[in-house]
Legacy VTK file of the C-alpha trace (Angstrom):
# vtk DataFile Version 3.0
C-alpha trace
ASCII
DATASET POLYDATA
POINTS 257 float
-0.121 -12.088 16.740
0.022 -12.648 13.151
-2.815 -11.053 11.068
-4.869 -13.149 9.162
-6.324 -12.775 5.713
-9.443 -14.698 4.135
-9.418 -15.090 -0.103
-11.673 -16.518 -2.006
-10.337 -18.179 -4.815
-7.083 -18.839 -3.127
-5.874 -21.542 -4.285
-4.979 -21.196 -7.954
-4.572 -17.779 -10.758
-4.391 -14.418 -9.233
-5.873 -15.855 -5.892
-2.678 -18.682 -5.087
-0.754 -15.126 -6.363
-2.112 -12.756 -4.077
-1.823 -15.839 -1.541
2.147 -15.971 -1.798
2.246 -12.337 -1.228
0.489 -12.081 1.852
1.999 -15.452 3.402
5.485 -13.800 2.620
4.913 -10.364 4.797
3.895 -12.836 7.530
0.118 -13.273 7.165
-1.867 -17.084 8.570
-4.793 -17.398 5.723
-7.789 -19.227 4.988
-7.863 -20.257 1.508
-11.369 -20.381 -0.169
-11.847 -22.602 -2.886
-14.370 -25.333 -4.907
-12.332 -27.942 -5.157
-11.946 -30.394 -2.114
-9.257 -30.451 -0.145
-6.755 -33.035 -1.453
-7.167 -31.249 -4.967
-5.681 -28.104 -2.908
-3.201 -29.650 -1.082
-0.020 -29.055 -2.854
-0.640 -25.183 -3.164
-1.549 -25.184 0.314
1.650 -26.965 1.909
3.850 -25.328 -0.881
2.247 -21.605 1.354
3.148 -23.340 5.057
6.511 -24.870 4.018
8.377 -21.841 1.984
6.801 -18.862 4.057
5.808 -20.657 7.893
2.001 -19.355 7.382
-0.398 -21.311 9.206
-2.960 -21.983 6.403
-6.264 -23.695 6.677
-8.714 -24.140 3.582
-12.538 -23.336 3.995
-14.429 -25.355 1.483
-17.223 -24.209 -0.556
-19.057 -22.024 -3.018
-19.819 -18.363 -2.597
-22.596 -18.593 -4.242
-24.796 -20.680 -1.976
-25.698 -19.383 1.033
-24.758 -22.327 3.367
-21.435 -22.453 1.764
-21.157 -18.667 2.103
-21.262 -19.347 5.952
-19.373 -22.305 6.773
-16.510 -20.355 4.858
-16.698 -17.577 7.052
-17.780 -19.307 10.125
-14.620 -21.472 9.717
-12.289 -18.581 8.582
-13.299 -17.290 12.266
-13.455 -20.175 14.625
-9.446 -21.164 14.130
-8.136 -17.610 13.365
-10.520 -15.370 15.710
-10.587 -12.677 13.268
-9.660 -11.754 10.032
-7.778 -8.196 9.030
-7.746 -8.880 4.956
-10.776 -10.036 3.459
-9.799 -10.299 -0.753
-13.071 -11.161 -2.991
-10.819 -12.709 -6.024
-13.433 -15.531 -6.182
-15.193 -15.488 -9.868
-15.621 -17.743 -12.641
-15.946 -17.034 -16.896
-18.931 -17.936 -18.782
-19.320 -21.332 -19.159
-20.355 -20.240 -23.343
-19.106 -16.869 -24.879
-22.499 -16.180 -26.535
-23.638 -12.920 -28.007
-25.621 -10.599 -26.298
-28.383 -11.019 -27.859
-27.806 -15.099 -27.608
-27.262 -14.983 -23.820
-29.717 -16.469 -22.045
-30.985 -15.723 -18.587
-29.761 -18.986 -17.041
-26.273 -18.598 -18.596
-26.938 -14.688 -16.761
-27.769 -16.604 -13.285
-24.916 -18.659 -13.329
-22.581 -16.597 -13.369
-23.995 -13.674 -11.726
-24.920 -15.680 -8.519
-21.468 -16.697 -7.792
-19.300 -13.430 -9.612
-21.706 -10.928 -8.131
-24.262 -11.692 -5.896
-22.272 -14.396 -3.930
-19.271 -12.110 -3.647
-21.503 -8.861 -2.411
-23.131 -11.546 0.635
-19.540 -12.681 1.583
-18.171 -9.302 1.675
-21.546 -8.329 4.002
-21.336 -10.841 6.519
-17.125 -10.162 7.334
-17.605 -5.945 7.161
-20.077 -6.289 9.966
-17.800 -8.703 11.845
-14.853 -6.411 10.817
-16.939 -2.990 11.740
-17.699 -5.064 15.563
-14.135 -5.602 15.882
-13.050 -2.264 15.397
-15.926 -0.634 17.234
-14.438 -2.779 20.586
-10.952 -1.795 19.594
-10.019 1.767 17.094
-6.607 0.105 16.450
-8.077 -2.900 14.766
-6.171 -3.447 11.577
-9.175 -4.568 8.842
-9.485 -3.683 5.278
-11.410 -5.099 2.062
-10.493 -5.482 -1.124
-11.690 -6.687 -4.151
-10.509 -8.003 -7.635
-12.494 -7.041 -10.642
-11.447 -6.761 -14.027
-11.263 -4.511 -17.233
-13.833 -6.017 -17.854
-15.453 -3.899 -15.885
-15.075 -0.952 -18.111
-14.193 -2.650 -21.311
-17.178 -3.880 -23.088
-16.792 -7.635 -24.365
-20.999 -8.276 -25.972
-19.498 -12.332 -26.341
-19.790 -12.223 -22.485
-22.144 -9.158 -20.983
-22.897 -11.123 -18.145
-19.046 -11.038 -16.665
-18.945 -7.604 -17.775
-21.912 -6.664 -15.799
-20.733 -8.924 -12.575
-17.384 -7.360 -12.858
-18.960 -3.524 -13.051
-21.363 -4.352 -10.080
-18.276 -5.167 -7.788
-16.538 -1.961 -8.998
-20.375 -0.186 -7.354
-19.789 -2.380 -4.977
-16.654 -1.206 -3.403
-17.953 2.673 -3.140
-20.679 0.951 -1.399
-18.953 -0.675 1.492
-15.948 1.924 1.351
-19.235 4.580 2.420
-20.370 2.095 5.313
-17.159 1.404 6.514
-15.618 4.744 6.481
-16.911 6.066 9.952
-14.866 2.463 11.250
-11.585 3.112 9.245
-11.865 0.153 7.537
-10.850 0.970 3.962
-12.639 -1.096 0.822
-10.376 -1.106 -2.253
-10.713 -2.433 -6.150
-7.937 -4.171 -8.262
-9.249 -4.251 -11.399
-6.210 -6.156 -13.702
-5.988 -6.512 -17.258
-4.822 -9.677 -19.246
-3.621 -12.216 -16.854
-1.467 -14.709 -17.163
-4.016 -17.598 -15.607
-5.884 -20.899 -16.507
-8.958 -18.568 -16.730
-6.956 -17.047 -19.991
-5.311 -20.103 -21.380
-7.280 -20.590 -23.773
-7.271 -17.610 -25.417
-3.302 -16.978 -24.979
-2.866 -16.954 -28.813
-5.095 -14.392 -29.590
-3.552 -12.243 -26.803
0.269 -12.578 -27.101
-0.744 -11.092 -31.162
-2.965 -8.174 -29.720
-0.065 -7.569 -27.211
2.585 -7.661 -29.838
0.458 -5.278 -32.129
0.825 -2.592 -29.288
-3.094 -3.330 -27.182
-0.841 -2.947 -23.745
1.508 -0.524 -23.076
3.894 -3.518 -21.430
3.978 -5.646 -23.695
3.713 -8.589 -21.749
0.170 -10.585 -19.948
0.229 -9.875 -16.188
1.205 -12.059 -13.857
-0.616 -13.641 -10.826
2.399 -12.188 -9.096
1.481 -8.788 -10.139
-1.393 -8.866 -8.488
-0.186 -10.279 -5.445
2.209 -7.678 -5.053
-0.257 -4.955 -5.085
-2.420 -6.385 -3.009
0.096 -6.662 -0.113
0.371 -3.382 -0.436
-2.809 -2.322 0.499
-3.163 -4.703 3.223
0.244 -3.136 5.212
-1.294 0.505 4.311
1.003 1.405 1.947
-1.326 3.256 -0.200
-3.319 5.634 2.408
-6.296 8.030 2.051
-7.514 5.984 -0.891
-10.532 3.868 0.365
-13.431 3.843 -2.456
-10.078 3.792 -5.607
-9.399 1.373 -7.832
-6.031 0.723 -8.572
-5.593 -0.780 -12.145
-2.475 -3.096 -13.179
-3.110 -3.488 -16.752
0.399 -2.479 -18.362
-1.211 0.282 -19.859
-3.602 -0.688 -21.888
-6.876 1.485 -20.398
-4.301 5.068 -21.664
-5.659 6.167 -24.267
-3.625 7.279 -27.297
-3.761 8.928 -31.082
LINES 1 258
257 0 1 2 3 4 5 6 7 8 9 10 11 12 13 14 15 16 17 18 19 20 21 22 23 24 25 26 27 28 29 30 31 32 33 34 35 36 37 38 39 40 41 42 43 44 45 46 47 48 49 50 51 52 53 54 55 56 57 58 59 60 61 62 63 64 65 66 67 68 69 70 71 72 73 74 75 76 77 78 79 80 81 82 83 84 85 86 87 88 89 90 91 92 93 94 95 96 97 98 99 100 101 102 103 104 105 106 107 108 109 110 111 112 113 114 115 116 117 118 119 120 121 122 123 124 125 126 127 128 129 130 131 132 133 134 135 136 137 138 139 140 141 142 143 144 145 146 147 148 149 150 151 152 153 154 155 156 157 158 159 160 161 162 163 164 165 166 167 168 169 170 171 172 173 174 175 176 177 178 179 180 181 182 183 184 185 186 187 188 189 190 191 192 193 194 195 196 197 198 199 200 201 202 203 204 205 206 207 208 209 210 211 212 213 214 215 216 217 218 219 220 221 222 223 224 225 226 227 228 229 230 231 232 233 234 235 236 237 238 239 240 241 242 243 244 245 246 247 248 249 250 251 252 253 254 255 256
């Protein structure tokens, strides 16, 4: 029986790179996104046709409780179980405001999706995964959250984004602790500068910085880079490492003199 993965924000950008990597590994996929399904049809059909994956679309905003319930229930109703949860959905600030000008509305809007929504969706899936493992200790399950170097690198014009990603880092440790007794590993993948539609508006800025040595590897990261790492975690290729952070950032985090 093929394993199944639920990927939030899986129809574009990093999420789609992850979806392709897991499809190559033989996973069936429940893809979540906020767009209507017809707007994601090309991406979904590509996964089906290129990789012979069974793919369903679970439309919804993870920042809304009713949507979270619908997303999880649809995935489980179709595949019966979820072996891998990939928390990838997230948004950037609508406006990059200086930290001293950040409004509560802007803060709440982003945190509700990036942190609160991700936490409670993970909680619901974790409950089900734990029950499955208690019934069958050989069942395979893991949780992987995609965060950002912004979890540790301060950007004062997007404080709410940085806080949301730092919060997800602690969320990883918390769920790793809670699920350790049933041997469900929980990981954080903390990418650096990845070329997606979210970063297209700052491409010129980062092209220059990368050229000047911001990263040791003189290129942008790509969604497929993150996909390969997630696939390795999903396969169990990085054992005895629950709660750990993997940082595909091209060497940006290496301190240099």
